[in-house]
Each structure stands twice: as C-alpha cells, then as structure tokens.
mmCIF file of the N, C-alpha and C atoms, coordinates in Angstrom:
data_MODEL
# 
_entry.id   MODEL 
# 
loop_
_atom_site.group_PDB 
_atom_site.id 
_atom_site.type_symbol 
_atom_site.label_atom_id 
_atom_site.label_alt_id 
_atom_site.label_comp_id 
_atom_site.label_asym_id 
_atom_site.label_entity_id 
_atom_site.label_seq_id 
_atom_site.pdbx_PDB_ins_code 
_atom_site.Cartn_x 
_atom_site.Cartn_y 
_atom_site.Cartn_z 
_atom_site.occupancy 
_atom_site.B_iso_or_equiv 
_atom_site.pdbx_formal_charge 
_atom_site.auth_seq_id 
_atom_site.auth_comp_id 
_atom_site.auth_asym_id 
_atom_site.auth_atom_id 
_atom_site.pdbx_PDB_model_num 
ATOM 1   N N  . MET A 1 1  ? 25.344  -14.445 10.754 1.00 0.00 ? 1  MET A N  1 
ATOM 2   C CA . MET A 1 1  ? 24.642  -15.118 9.726  1.00 0.00 ? 1  MET A CA 1 
ATOM 3   C C  . MET A 1 1  ? 23.143  -15.391 10.094 1.00 0.00 ? 1  MET A C  1 
ATOM 4   N N  . VAL A 1 2  ? 22.928  -15.992 11.407 1.00 0.00 ? 2  VAL A N  1 
ATOM 5   C CA . VAL A 1 2  ? 21.658  -16.220 11.795 1.00 0.00 ? 2  VAL A CA 1 
ATOM 6   C C  . VAL A 1 2  ? 20.804  -14.914 12.074 1.00 0.00 ? 2  VAL A C  1 
ATOM 7   N N  . ARG A 1 3  ? 21.549  -13.932 12.627 1.00 0.00 ? 3  ARG A N  1 
ATOM 8   C CA . ARG A 1 3  ? 20.947  -12.652 12.854 1.00 0.00 ? 3  ARG A CA 1 
ATOM 9   C C  . ARG A 1 3  ? 20.452  -12.004 11.490 1.00 0.00 ? 3  ARG A C  1 
ATOM 10  N N  . ASN A 1 4  ? 21.153  -12.052 10.458 1.00 0.00 ? 4  ASN A N  1 
ATOM 11  C CA . ASN A 1 4  ? 20.773  -11.535 9.199  1.00 0.00 ? 4  ASN A CA 1 
ATOM 12  C C  . ASN A 1 4  ? 19.567  -12.256 8.762  1.00 0.00 ? 4  ASN A C  1 
ATOM 13  N N  . LYS A 1 5  ? 19.526  -13.571 8.931  1.00 0.00 ? 5  LYS A N  1 
ATOM 14  C CA . LYS A 1 5  ? 18.328  -14.285 8.422  1.00 0.00 ? 5  LYS A CA 1 
ATOM 15  C C  . LYS A 1 5  ? 17.117  -13.919 9.141  1.00 0.00 ? 5  LYS A C  1 
ATOM 16  N N  . ILE A 1 6  ? 17.231  -13.842 10.450 1.00 0.00 ? 6  ILE A N  1 
ATOM 17  C CA . ILE A 1 6  ? 16.078  -13.402 11.266 1.00 0.00 ? 6  ILE A CA 1 
ATOM 18  C C  . ILE A 1 6  ? 15.675  -12.046 10.993 1.00 0.00 ? 6  ILE A C  1 
ATOM 19  N N  . PHE A 1 7  ? 16.526  -11.078 10.830 1.00 0.00 ? 7  PHE A N  1 
ATOM 20  C CA . PHE A 1 7  ? 16.346  -9.781  10.466 1.00 0.00 ? 7  PHE A CA 1 
ATOM 21  C C  . PHE A 1 7  ? 15.543  -9.699  9.084  1.00 0.00 ? 7  PHE A C  1 
ATOM 22  N N  . ASN A 1 8  ? 16.073  -10.411 8.138  1.00 0.00 ? 8  ASN A N  1 
ATOM 23  C CA . ASN A 1 8  ? 15.362  -10.573 6.842  1.00 0.00 ? 8  ASN A CA 1 
ATOM 24  C C  . ASN A 1 8  ? 13.910  -11.020 6.915  1.00 0.00 ? 8  ASN A C  1 
ATOM 25  N N  . ILE A 1 9  ? 13.704  -12.068 7.754  1.00 0.00 ? 9  ILE A N  1 
ATOM 26  C CA . ILE A 1 9  ? 12.400  -12.544 7.872  1.00 0.00 ? 9  ILE A CA 1 
ATOM 27  C C  . ILE A 1 9  ? 11.436  -11.559 8.606  1.00 0.00 ? 9  ILE A C  1 
ATOM 28  N N  . ILE A 1 10 ? 11.946  -10.914 9.626  1.00 0.00 ? 10 ILE A N  1 
ATOM 29  C CA . ILE A 1 10 ? 11.114  -9.950  10.287 1.00 0.00 ? 10 ILE A CA 1 
ATOM 30  C C  . ILE A 1 10 ? 10.766  -8.740  9.332  1.00 0.00 ? 10 ILE A C  1 
ATOM 31  N N  . LEU A 1 11 ? 11.757  -8.298  8.590  1.00 0.00 ? 11 LEU A N  1 
ATOM 32  C CA . LEU A 1 11 ? 11.569  -7.232  7.733  1.00 0.00 ? 11 LEU A CA 1 
ATOM 33  C C  . LEU A 1 11 ? 10.606  -7.625  6.512  1.00 0.00 ? 11 LEU A C  1 
ATOM 34  N N  . GLY A 1 12 ? 10.725  -8.843  6.158  1.00 0.00 ? 12 GLY A N  1 
ATOM 35  C CA . GLY A 1 12 ? 9.812   -9.262  5.003  1.00 0.00 ? 12 GLY A CA 1 
ATOM 36  C C  . GLY A 1 12 ? 8.333   -9.395  5.598  1.00 0.00 ? 12 GLY A C  1 
ATOM 37  N N  . GLY A 1 13 ? 8.194   -9.823  6.871  1.00 0.00 ? 13 GLY A N  1 
ATOM 38  C CA . GLY A 1 13 ? 6.858   -9.813  7.458  1.00 0.00 ? 13 GLY A CA 1 
ATOM 39  C C  . GLY A 1 13 ? 6.362   -8.422  7.634  1.00 0.00 ? 13 GLY A C  1 
ATOM 40  N N  . LEU A 1 14 ? 7.221   -7.481  8.025  1.00 0.00 ? 14 LEU A N  1 
ATOM 41  C CA . LEU A 1 14 ? 6.703   -6.183  8.135  1.00 0.00 ? 14 LEU A CA 1 
ATOM 42  C C  . LEU A 1 14 ? 6.332   -5.532  6.827  1.00 0.00 ? 14 LEU A C  1 
ATOM 43  N N  . LEU A 1 15 ? 7.010   -5.865  5.783  1.00 0.00 ? 15 LEU A N  1 
ATOM 44  C CA . LEU A 1 15 ? 6.601   -5.426  4.425  1.00 0.00 ? 15 LEU A CA 1 
ATOM 45  C C  . LEU A 1 15 ? 5.278   -6.046  4.002  1.00 0.00 ? 15 LEU A C  1 
ATOM 46  N N  . LEU A 1 16 ? 5.063   -7.374  4.320  1.00 0.00 ? 16 LEU A N  1 
ATOM 47  C CA . LEU A 1 16 ? 3.773   -7.915  4.062  1.00 0.00 ? 16 LEU A CA 1 
ATOM 48  C C  . LEU A 1 16 ? 2.646   -7.194  4.906  1.00 0.00 ? 16 LEU A C  1 
ATOM 49  N N  . LEU A 1 17 ? 2.908   -6.888  6.068  1.00 0.00 ? 17 LEU A N  1 
ATOM 50  C CA . LEU A 1 17 ? 1.987   -6.127  6.878  1.00 0.00 ? 17 LEU A CA 1 
ATOM 51  C C  . LEU A 1 17 ? 1.729   -4.788  6.302  1.00 0.00 ? 17 LEU A C  1 
ATOM 52  N N  . LEU A 1 18 ? 2.764   -4.112  5.878  1.00 0.00 ? 18 LEU A N  1 
ATOM 53  C CA . LEU A 1 18 ? 2.584   -2.805  5.243  1.00 0.00 ? 18 LEU A CA 1 
ATOM 54  C C  . LEU A 1 18 ? 1.655   -2.941  3.951  1.00 0.00 ? 18 LEU A C  1 
ATOM 55  N N  . LEU A 1 19 ? 1.897   -3.960  3.200  1.00 0.00 ? 19 LEU A N  1 
ATOM 56  C CA . LEU A 1 19 ? 1.193   -4.156  1.934  1.00 0.00 ? 19 LEU A CA 1 
ATOM 57  C C  . LEU A 1 19 ? -0.306  -4.416  2.265  1.00 0.00 ? 19 LEU A C  1 
ATOM 58  N N  . SER A 1 20 ? -0.535  -5.196  3.251  1.00 0.00 ? 20 SER A N  1 
ATOM 59  C CA . SER A 1 20 ? -1.989  -5.484  3.656  1.00 0.00 ? 20 SER A CA 1 
ATOM 60  C C  . SER A 1 20 ? -2.634  -4.254  4.167  1.00 0.00 ? 20 SER A C  1 
ATOM 61  N N  . LEU A 1 21 ? -1.917  -3.462  4.917  1.00 0.00 ? 21 LEU A N  1 
ATOM 62  C CA . LEU A 1 21 ? -2.533  -2.166  5.456  1.00 0.00 ? 21 LEU A CA 1 
ATOM 63  C C  . LEU A 1 21 ? -2.803  -1.198  4.273  1.00 0.00 ? 21 LEU A C  1 
ATOM 64  N N  . VAL A 1 22 ? -1.943  -1.165  3.329  1.00 0.00 ? 22 VAL A N  1 
ATOM 65  C CA . VAL A 1 22 ? -2.226  -0.253  2.186  1.00 0.00 ? 22 VAL A CA 1 
ATOM 66  C C  . VAL A 1 22 ? -3.372  -0.730  1.372  1.00 0.00 ? 22 VAL A C  1 
ATOM 67  N N  . ILE A 1 23 ? -3.421  -2.005  1.164  1.00 0.00 ? 23 ILE A N  1 
ATOM 68  C CA . ILE A 1 23 ? -4.650  -2.535  0.428  1.00 0.00 ? 23 ILE A CA 1 
ATOM 69  C C  . ILE A 1 23 ? -6.016  -2.289  1.246  1.00 0.00 ? 23 ILE A C  1 
ATOM 70  N N  . ALA A 1 24 ? -5.994  -2.471  2.544  1.00 0.00 ? 24 ALA A N  1 
ATOM 71  C CA . ALA A 1 24 ? -7.139  -2.142  3.284  1.00 0.00 ? 24 ALA A CA 1 
ATOM 72  C C  . ALA A 1 24 ? -7.481  -0.613  3.277  1.00 0.00 ? 24 ALA A C  1 
ATOM 73  N N  . PHE A 1 25 ? -6.445  0.168   3.307  1.00 0.00 ? 25 PHE A N  1 
ATOM 74  C CA . PHE A 1 25 ? -6.603  1.611   3.182  1.00 0.00 ? 25 PHE A CA 1 
ATOM 75  C C  . PHE A 1 25 ? -7.302  2.006   1.912  1.00 0.00 ? 25 PHE A C  1 
ATOM 76  N N  . ASN A 1 26 ? -6.739  1.359   0.790  1.00 0.00 ? 26 ASN A N  1 
ATOM 77  C CA . ASN A 1 26 ? -7.304  1.636   -0.530 1.00 0.00 ? 26 ASN A CA 1 
ATOM 78  C C  . ASN A 1 26 ? -8.783  1.218   -0.570 1.00 0.00 ? 26 ASN A C  1 
ATOM 79  N N  . VAL A 1 27 ? -9.082  0.037   -0.108 1.00 0.00 ? 27 VAL A N  1 
ATOM 80  C CA . VAL A 1 27 ? -10.526 -0.457  -0.205 1.00 0.00 ? 27 VAL A CA 1 
ATOM 81  C C  . VAL A 1 27 ? -11.349 0.419   0.535  1.00 0.00 ? 27 VAL A C  1 
ATOM 82  N N  . LEU A 1 28 ? -10.989 0.770   1.736  1.00 0.00 ? 28 LEU A N  1 
ATOM 83  C CA . LEU A 1 28 ? -11.905 1.629   2.590  1.00 0.00 ? 28 LEU A CA 1 
ATOM 84  C C  . LEU A 1 28 ? -12.065 2.948   1.963  1.00 0.00 ? 28 LEU A C  1 
ATOM 85  N N  . ASN A 1 29 ? -11.039 3.645   1.500  1.00 0.00 ? 29 ASN A N  1 
ATOM 86  C CA . ASN A 1 29 ? -11.324 4.900   0.840  1.00 0.00 ? 29 ASN A CA 1 
ATOM 87  C C  . ASN A 1 29 ? -12.060 4.793   -0.449 1.00 0.00 ? 29 ASN A C  1 
ATOM 88  N N  . LEU A 1 30 ? -11.996 3.842   -1.256 1.00 0.00 ? 30 LEU A N  1 
ATOM 89  C CA . LEU A 1 30 ? -12.646 3.717   -2.367 1.00 0.00 ? 30 LEU A CA 1 
ATOM 90  C C  . LEU A 1 30 ? -14.100 3.416   -2.167 1.00 0.00 ? 30 LEU A C  1 
ATOM 91  N N  . GLN A 1 31 ? -14.401 2.673   -1.161 1.00 0.00 ? 31 GLN A N  1 
ATOM 92  C CA . GLN A 1 31 ? -15.837 2.391   -0.689 1.00 0.00 ? 31 GLN A CA 1 
ATOM 93  C C  . GLN A 1 31 ? -16.406 3.661   -0.178 1.00 0.00 ? 31 GLN A C  1 
ATOM 94  N N  . GLU A 1 32 ? -15.689 4.478   0.644  1.00 0.00 ? 32 GLU A N  1 
ATOM 95  C CA . GLU A 1 32 ? -16.170 5.710   1.074  1.00 0.00 ? 32 GLU A CA 1 
ATOM 96  C C  . GLU A 1 32 ? -16.480 6.642   0.017  1.00 0.00 ? 32 GLU A C  1 
ATOM 97  N N  . ALA A 1 33 ? -15.520 6.758   -0.941 1.00 0.00 ? 33 ALA A N  1 
ATOM 98  C CA . ALA A 1 33 ? -15.747 7.746   -1.981 1.00 0.00 ? 33 ALA A CA 1 
ATOM 99  C C  . ALA A 1 33 ? -16.802 7.358   -2.970 1.00 0.00 ? 33 ALA A C  1 
ATOM 100 N N  . TYR A 1 34 ? -17.015 6.202   -3.324 1.00 0.00 ? 34 TYR A N  1 
ATOM 101 C CA . TYR A 1 34 ? -18.021 5.801   -4.340 1.00 0.00 ? 34 TYR A CA 1 
ATOM 102 C C  . TYR A 1 34 ? -19.211 5.196   -3.774 1.00 0.00 ? 34 TYR A C  1 
ATOM 103 N N  . GLY A 1 35 ? -19.260 4.934   -2.378 1.00 0.00 ? 35 GLY A N  1 
ATOM 104 C CA . GLY A 1 35 ? -20.475 4.443   -1.817 1.00 0.00 ? 35 GLY A CA 1 
ATOM 105 C C  . GLY A 1 35 ? -21.009 3.124   -2.054 1.00 0.00 ? 35 GLY A C  1 
ATOM 106 N N  . GLY A 1 36 ? -22.000 2.695   -1.306 1.00 0.00 ? 36 GLY A N  1 
ATOM 107 C CA . GLY A 1 36 ? -22.423 1.373   -1.459 1.00 0.00 ? 36 GLY A CA 1 
ATOM 108 C C  . GLY A 1 36 ? -23.971 1.441   -2.072 1.00 0.00 ? 36 GLY A C  1 
ATOM 109 N N  . GLY A 1 37 ? -24.535 2.565   -2.231 1.00 0.00 ? 37 GLY A N  1 
ATOM 110 C CA . GLY A 1 37 ? -25.917 2.664   -2.645 1.00 0.00 ? 37 GLY A CA 1 
ATOM 111 C C  . GLY A 1 37 ? -25.885 2.663   -4.123 1.00 0.00 ? 37 GLY A C  1 
ATOM 112 N N  . PRO A 1 38 ? -26.893 3.354   -4.678 1.00 0.00 ? 38 PRO A N  1 
ATOM 113 C CA . PRO A 1 38 ? -26.904 3.505   -6.210 1.00 0.00 ? 38 PRO A CA 1 
ATOM 114 C C  . PRO A 1 38 ? -25.637 4.021   -6.628 1.00 0.00 ? 38 PRO A C  1 
ATOM 115 N N  . PRO A 1 39 ? -25.290 3.947   -8.051 1.00 0.00 ? 39 PRO A N  1 
ATOM 116 C CA . PRO A 1 39 ? -24.105 4.338   -8.502 1.00 0.00 ? 39 PRO A CA 1 
ATOM 117 C C  . PRO A 1 39 ? -23.526 5.642   -8.086 1.00 0.00 ? 39 PRO A C  1 
ATOM 118 N N  . PHE A 1 40 ? -22.410 5.655   -7.421 1.00 0.00 ? 40 PHE A N  1 
ATOM 119 C CA . PHE A 1 40 ? -21.745 6.810   -7.000 1.00 0.00 ? 40 PHE A CA 1 
ATOM 120 C C  . PHE A 1 40 ? -22.562 7.571   -5.849 1.00 0.00 ? 40 PHE A C  1 
ATOM 121 N N  . TYR A 1 41 ? -23.219 6.890   -4.995 1.00 0.00 ? 41 TYR A N  1 
ATOM 122 C CA . TYR A 1 41 ? -24.029 7.481   -4.004 1.00 0.00 ? 41 TYR A CA 1 
ATOM 123 C C  . TYR A 1 41 ? -23.329 8.490   -3.188 1.00 0.00 ? 41 TYR A C  1 
ATOM 124 N N  . SER A 1 42 ? -22.240 8.131   -2.650 1.00 0.00 ? 42 SER A N  1 
ATOM 125 C CA . SER A 1 42 ? -21.613 9.123   -1.740 1.00 0.00 ? 42 SER A CA 1 
ATOM 126 C C  . SER A 1 42 ? -21.072 10.378  -2.555 1.00 0.00 ? 42 SER A C  1 
ATOM 127 N N  . ARG A 1 43 ? -20.715 10.038  -3.777 1.00 0.00 ? 43 ARG A N  1 
ATOM 128 C CA . ARG A 1 43 ? -20.246 11.264  -4.639 1.00 0.00 ? 43 ARG A CA 1 
ATOM 129 C C  . ARG A 1 43 ? -21.351 12.287  -4.944 1.00 0.00 ? 43 ARG A C  1 
ATOM 130 N N  . THR A 1 44 ? -22.644 11.790  -5.094 1.00 0.00 ? 44 THR A N  1 
ATOM 131 C CA . THR A 1 44 ? -23.638 12.712  -5.499 1.00 0.00 ? 44 THR A CA 1 
ATOM 132 C C  . THR A 1 44 ? -24.315 13.330  -4.363 1.00 0.00 ? 44 THR A C  1 
ATOM 133 N N  . THR A 1 45 ? -24.347 12.761  -3.184 1.00 0.00 ? 45 THR A N  1 
ATOM 134 C CA . THR A 1 45 ? -25.038 13.355  -2.040 1.00 0.00 ? 45 THR A CA 1 
ATOM 135 C C  . THR A 1 45 ? -24.458 14.649  -1.563 1.00 0.00 ? 45 THR A C  1 
ATOM 136 N N  . ASN A 1 46 ? -23.091 14.694  -1.561 1.00 0.00 ? 46 ASN A N  1 
ATOM 137 C CA . ASN A 1 46 ? -22.322 15.902  -1.054 1.00 0.00 ? 46 ASN A CA 1 
ATOM 138 C C  . ASN A 1 46 ? -21.344 16.259  -2.133 1.00 0.00 ? 46 ASN A C  1 
ATOM 139 N N  . MET A 1 47 ? -21.945 16.569  -3.354 1.00 0.00 ? 47 MET A N  1 
ATOM 140 C CA . MET A 1 47 ? -21.059 16.903  -4.434 1.00 0.00 ? 47 MET A CA 1 
ATOM 141 C C  . MET A 1 47 ? -20.077 18.030  -4.205 1.00 0.00 ? 47 MET A C  1 
ATOM 142 N N  . ASP A 1 48 ? -20.528 18.975  -3.370 1.00 0.00 ? 48 ASP A N  1 
ATOM 143 C CA . ASP A 1 48 ? -19.734 20.174  -3.019 1.00 0.00 ? 48 ASP A CA 1 
ATOM 144 C C  . ASP A 1 48 ? -18.473 19.772  -2.258 1.00 0.00 ? 48 ASP A C  1 
ATOM 145 N N  . LYS A 1 49 ? -18.591 18.744  -1.459 1.00 0.00 ? 49 LYS A N  1 
ATOM 146 C CA . LYS A 1 49 ? -17.588 18.404  -0.489 1.00 0.00 ? 49 LYS A CA 1 
ATOM 147 C C  . LYS A 1 49 ? -16.740 17.221  -1.041 1.00 0.00 ? 49 LYS A C  1 
ATOM 148 N N  . TRP A 1 50 ? -17.232 16.533  -2.147 1.00 0.00 ? 50 TRP A N  1 
ATOM 149 C CA . TRP A 1 50 ? -16.526 15.345  -2.595 1.00 0.00 ? 50 TRP A CA 1 
ATOM 150 C C  . TRP A 1 50 ? -15.229 15.678  -3.233 1.00 0.00 ? 50 TRP A C  1 
ATOM 151 N N  . THR A 1 51 ? -14.228 14.780  -2.922 1.00 0.00 ? 51 THR A N  1 
ATOM 152 C CA . THR A 1 51 ? -12.909 14.943  -3.486 1.00 0.00 ? 51 THR A CA 1 
ATOM 153 C C  . THR A 1 51 ? -12.456 13.604  -4.111 1.00 0.00 ? 51 THR A C  1 
ATOM 154 N N  . ASN A 1 52 ? -11.794 13.592  -5.203 1.00 0.00 ? 52 ASN A N  1 
ATOM 155 C CA . ASN A 1 52 ? -11.279 12.377  -5.823 1.00 0.00 ? 52 ASN A CA 1 
ATOM 156 C C  . ASN A 1 52 ? -10.268 11.723  -4.989 1.00 0.00 ? 52 ASN A C  1 
ATOM 157 N N  . PRO A 1 53 ? -10.394 10.486  -4.566 1.00 0.00 ? 53 PRO A N  1 
ATOM 158 C CA . PRO A 1 53 ? -9.338  9.851   -3.742 1.00 0.00 ? 53 PRO A CA 1 
ATOM 159 C C  . PRO A 1 53 ? -8.219  9.251   -4.474 1.00 0.00 ? 53 PRO A C  1 
ATOM 160 N N  . LEU A 1 54 ? -8.336  9.202   -5.849 1.00 0.00 ? 54 LEU A N  1 
ATOM 161 C CA . LEU A 1 54 ? -7.302  8.456   -6.626 1.00 0.00 ? 54 LEU A CA 1 
ATOM 162 C C  . LEU A 1 54 ? -5.933  9.129   -6.549 1.00 0.00 ? 54 LEU A C  1 
ATOM 163 N N  . PRO A 1 55 ? -5.752  10.473  -6.562 1.00 0.00 ? 55 PRO A N  1 
ATOM 164 C CA . PRO A 1 55 ? -4.454  10.954  -6.522 1.00 0.00 ? 55 PRO A CA 1 
ATOM 165 C C  . PRO A 1 55 ? -3.726  10.615  -5.285 1.00 0.00 ? 55 PRO A C  1 
ATOM 166 N N  . THR A 1 56 ? -4.398  10.712  -4.118 1.00 0.00 ? 56 THR A N  1 
ATOM 167 C CA . THR A 1 56 ? -3.830  10.446  -2.876 1.00 0.00 ? 56 THR A CA 1 
ATOM 168 C C  . THR A 1 56 ? -3.464  8.853   -2.715 1.00 0.00 ? 56 THR A C  1 
ATOM 169 N N  . LEU A 1 57 ? -4.371  8.069   -3.174 1.00 0.00 ? 57 LEU A N  1 
ATOM 170 C CA . LEU A 1 57 ? -4.108  6.637   -3.208 1.00 0.00 ? 57 LEU A CA 1 
ATOM 171 C C  . LEU A 1 57 ? -2.951  6.321   -4.153 1.00 0.00 ? 57 LEU A C  1 
ATOM 172 N N  . GLY A 1 58 ? -2.879  7.037   -5.268 1.00 0.00 ? 58 GLY A N  1 
ATOM 173 C CA . GLY A 1 58 ? -1.736  6.812   -6.068 1.00 0.00 ? 58 GLY A CA 1 
ATOM 174 C C  . GLY A 1 58 ? -0.374  7.034   -5.622 1.00 0.00 ? 58 GLY A C  1 
ATOM 175 N N  . ILE A 1 59 ? -0.344  8.139   -4.754 1.00 0.00 ? 59 ILE A N  1 
ATOM 176 C CA . ILE A 1 59 ? 0.883   8.537   -4.221 1.00 0.00 ? 59 ILE A CA 1 
ATOM 177 C C  . ILE A 1 59 ? 1.253   7.421   -3.036 1.00 0.00 ? 59 ILE A C  1 
ATOM 178 N N  . ILE A 1 60 ? 0.329   7.079   -2.274 1.00 0.00 ? 60 ILE A N  1 
ATOM 179 C CA . ILE A 1 60 ? 0.582   6.122   -1.280 1.00 0.00 ? 60 ILE A CA 1 
ATOM 180 C C  . ILE A 1 60 ? 1.029   4.834   -1.878 1.00 0.00 ? 60 ILE A C  1 
ATOM 181 N N  . ASP A 1 61 ? 0.375   4.402   -2.873 1.00 0.00 ? 61 ASP A N  1 
ATOM 182 C CA . ASP A 1 61 ? 0.730   3.195   -3.513 1.00 0.00 ? 61 ASP A CA 1 
ATOM 183 C C  . ASP A 1 61 ? 2.036   3.191   -4.171 1.00 0.00 ? 61 ASP A C  1 
ATOM 184 N N  . GLY A 1 62 ? 2.357   4.377   -4.752 1.00 0.00 ? 62 GLY A N  1 
ATOM 185 C CA . GLY A 1 62 ? 3.691   4.509   -5.380 1.00 0.00 ? 62 GLY A CA 1 
ATOM 186 C C  . GLY A 1 62 ? 4.860   4.444   -4.297 1.00 0.00 ? 62 GLY A C  1 
ATOM 187 N N  . ILE A 1 63 ? 4.635   5.022   -3.150 1.00 0.00 ? 63 ILE A N  1 
ATOM 188 C CA . ILE A 1 63 ? 5.616   4.974   -2.163 1.00 0.00 ? 63 ILE A CA 1 
ATOM 189 C C  . ILE A 1 63 ? 5.818   3.561   -1.614 1.00 0.00 ? 63 ILE A C  1 
ATOM 190 N N  . THR A 1 64 ? 4.653   2.853   -1.500 1.00 0.00 ? 64 THR A N  1 
ATOM 191 C CA . THR A 1 64 ? 4.764   1.403   -1.044 1.00 0.00 ? 64 THR A CA 1 
ATOM 192 C C  . THR A 1 64 ? 5.499   0.542   -2.065 1.00 0.00 ? 64 THR A C  1 
ATOM 193 N N  . VAL A 1 65 ? 5.191   0.820   -3.381 1.00 0.00 ? 65 VAL A N  1 
ATOM 194 C CA . VAL A 1 65 ? 5.920   0.021   -4.412 1.00 0.00 ? 65 VAL A CA 1 
ATOM 195 C C  . VAL A 1 65 ? 7.429   0.373   -4.317 1.00 0.00 ? 65 VAL A C  1 
ATOM 196 N N  . LEU A 1 66 ? 7.750   1.583   -4.144 1.00 0.00 ? 66 LEU A N  1 
ATOM 197 C CA . LEU A 1 66 ? 9.264   1.985   -4.049 1.00 0.00 ? 66 LEU A CA 1 
ATOM 198 C C  . LEU A 1 66 ? 9.981   1.307   -2.836 1.00 0.00 ? 66 LEU A C  1 
ATOM 199 N N  . ILE A 1 67 ? 9.266   1.286   -1.664 1.00 0.00 ? 67 ILE A N  1 
ATOM 200 C CA . ILE A 1 67 ? 9.680   0.573   -0.408 1.00 0.00 ? 67 ILE A CA 1 
ATOM 201 C C  . ILE A 1 67 ? 9.943   -0.944  -0.765 1.00 0.00 ? 67 ILE A C  1 
ATOM 202 N N  . ILE A 1 68 ? 8.946   -1.602  -1.347 1.00 0.00 ? 68 ILE A N  1 
ATOM 203 C CA . ILE A 1 68 ? 9.114   -2.996  -1.597 1.00 0.00 ? 68 ILE A CA 1 
ATOM 204 C C  . ILE A 1 68 ? 10.104  -3.318  -2.635 1.00 0.00 ? 68 ILE A C  1 
ATOM 205 N N  . THR A 1 69 ? 10.321  -2.436  -3.646 1.00 0.00 ? 69 THR A N  1 
ATOM 206 C CA . THR A 1 69 ? 11.283  -2.543  -4.632 1.00 0.00 ? 69 THR A CA 1 
ATOM 207 C C  . THR A 1 69 ? 12.641  -2.423  -4.132 1.00 0.00 ? 69 THR A C  1 
ATOM 208 N N  . ALA A 1 70 ? 12.831  -1.493  -3.236 1.00 0.00 ? 70 ALA A N  1 
ATOM 209 C CA . ALA A 1 70 ? 14.082  -1.279  -2.573 1.00 0.00 ? 70 ALA A CA 1 
ATOM 210 C C  . ALA A 1 70 ? 14.544  -2.495  -1.750 1.00 0.00 ? 70 ALA A C  1 
ATOM 211 N N  . TYR A 1 71 ? 13.547  -3.083  -1.073 1.00 0.00 ? 71 TYR A N  1 
ATOM 212 C CA . TYR A 1 71 ? 13.862  -4.342  -0.277 1.00 0.00 ? 71 TYR A CA 1 
ATOM 213 C C  . TYR A 1 71 ? 14.234  -5.472  -1.143 1.00 0.00 ? 71 TYR A C  1 
ATOM 214 N N  . VAL A 1 72 ? 13.436  -5.706  -2.251 1.00 0.00 ? 72 VAL A N  1 
ATOM 215 C CA . VAL A 1 72 ? 13.850  -6.770  -3.125 1.00 0.00 ? 72 VAL A CA 1 
ATOM 216 C C  . VAL A 1 72 ? 15.191  -6.606  -3.673 1.00 0.00 ? 72 VAL A C  1 
ATOM 217 N N  . TYR A 1 73 ? 15.494  -5.342  -4.152 1.00 0.00 ? 73 TYR A N  1 
ATOM 218 C CA . TYR A 1 73 ? 16.751  -5.054  -4.731 1.00 0.00 ? 73 TYR A CA 1 
ATOM 219 C C  . TYR A 1 73 ? 17.925  -5.252  -3.676 1.00 0.00 ? 73 TYR A C  1 
ATOM 220 N N  . ALA A 1 74 ? 17.716  -4.847  -2.522 1.00 0.00 ? 74 ALA A N  1 
ATOM 221 C CA . ALA A 1 74 ? 18.754  -5.096  -1.438 1.00 0.00 ? 74 ALA A CA 1 
ATOM 222 C C  . ALA A 1 74 ? 18.989  -6.593  -1.185 1.00 0.00 ? 74 ALA A C  1 
ATOM 223 N N  . GLN A 1 75 ? 17.897  -7.373  -1.179 1.00 0.00 ? 75 GLN A N  1 
ATOM 224 C CA . GLN A 1 75 ? 18.042  -8.780  -1.034 1.00 0.00 ? 75 GLN A CA 1 
ATOM 225 C C  . GLN A 1 75 ? 18.745  -9.477  -2.159 1.00 0.00 ? 75 GLN A C  1 
ATOM 226 N N  . ARG A 1 76 ? 18.456  -9.126  -3.382 1.00 0.00 ? 76 ARG A N  1 
ATOM 227 C CA . ARG A 1 76 ? 19.095  -9.605  -4.532 1.00 0.00 ? 76 ARG A CA 1 
ATOM 228 C C  . ARG A 1 76 ? 20.648  -9.248  -4.508 1.00 0.00 ? 76 ARG A C  1 
ATOM 229 N N  . THR A 1 77 ? 20.927  -8.030  -4.160 1.00 0.00 ? 77 THR A N  1 
ATOM 230 C CA . THR A 1 77 ? 22.352  -7.510  -4.148 1.00 0.00 ? 77 THR A CA 1 
ATOM 231 C C  . THR A 1 77 ? 23.076  -8.280  -3.024 1.00 0.00 ? 77 THR A C  1 
ATOM 232 N N  . ALA A 1 78 ? 22.456  -8.463  -1.927 1.00 0.00 ? 78 ALA A N  1 
ATOM 233 C CA . ALA A 1 78 ? 23.006  -9.270  -0.863 1.00 0.00 ? 78 ALA A CA 1 
ATOM 234 C C  . ALA A 1 78 ? 23.375  -10.749 -1.262 1.00 0.00 ? 78 ALA A C  1 
ATOM 235 N N  . GLN A 1 79 ? 22.464  -11.295 -1.931 1.00 0.00 ? 79 GLN A N  1 
ATOM 236 C CA . GLN A 1 79 ? 22.605  -12.669 -2.309 1.00 0.00 ? 79 GLN A CA 1 
ATOM 237 C C  . GLN A 1 79 ? 23.725  -12.831 -3.416 1.00 0.00 ? 79 GLN A C  1 
ATOM 238 N N  . ARG A 1 80 ? 23.944  -11.889 -4.172 1.00 0.00 ? 80 ARG A N  1 
ATOM 239 C CA . ARG A 1 80 ? 24.951  -11.842 -5.232 1.00 0.00 ? 80 ARG A CA 1 
ATOM 240 C C  . ARG A 1 80 ? 26.322  -11.761 -4.597 1.00 0.00 ? 80 ARG A C  1 
ATOM 241 N N  . LYS A 1 81 ? 26.465  -11.027 -3.506 1.00 0.00 ? 81 LYS A N  1 
ATOM 242 C CA . LYS A 1 81 ? 27.750  -10.846 -2.814 1.00 0.00 ? 81 LYS A CA 1 
ATOM 243 C C  . LYS A 1 81 ? 28.172  -12.109 -2.075 1.00 0.00 ? 81 LYS A C  1 
ATOM 244 N N  . ARG A 1 82 ? 27.226  -12.952 -1.706 1.00 0.00 ? 82 ARG A N  1 
ATOM 245 C CA . ARG A 1 82 ? 27.584  -14.116 -0.917 1.00 0.00 ? 82 ARG A CA 1 
ATOM 246 C C  . ARG A 1 82 ? 28.311  -15.221 -1.759 1.00 0.00 ? 82 ARG A C  1 
# 
C-alpha cells in the first residue's frame, strides 16, 4: 500500500515535470518562429527557410495530453476498485 502511494507521488511529479518541459518547449519554439523584433521578424528574414512550428507543437501537445489523460484514468480506476 505504501509502495503504491510513493509510486503514484513519484509518477505524478514526473508528469508535472513533463508538462513543464513541454510548456517550455512550446514557448521557446514559438519565440524562435515569430521572433522578438518587429512583427514576425524571424519569419520574414529567412522566408525561404521558415517552417510553421504549429503542426509539430500540436503533435507533441497531443501526445502529452494523452499521457496525462491515461494517468488520470488509471488513478480513477484504481480508486474505484478499492
């Protein structure tokens, strides 16, 4: 019983770490893509090399949401069985 509780706390902490890393990844990529200068500075200086980061960020965010949803679902299912 105690091992399960410790495991759940550690897993929850790891998921919070994952969420914070994904948020930081999103912020850094969006700042890089849209720049800090005049509107869309990074996008207009190298227009031939610029790629839209939103599809990649959407996939990463979707996977993160699925992982967190699976964790919450497993926790709720485990609580119902007790």
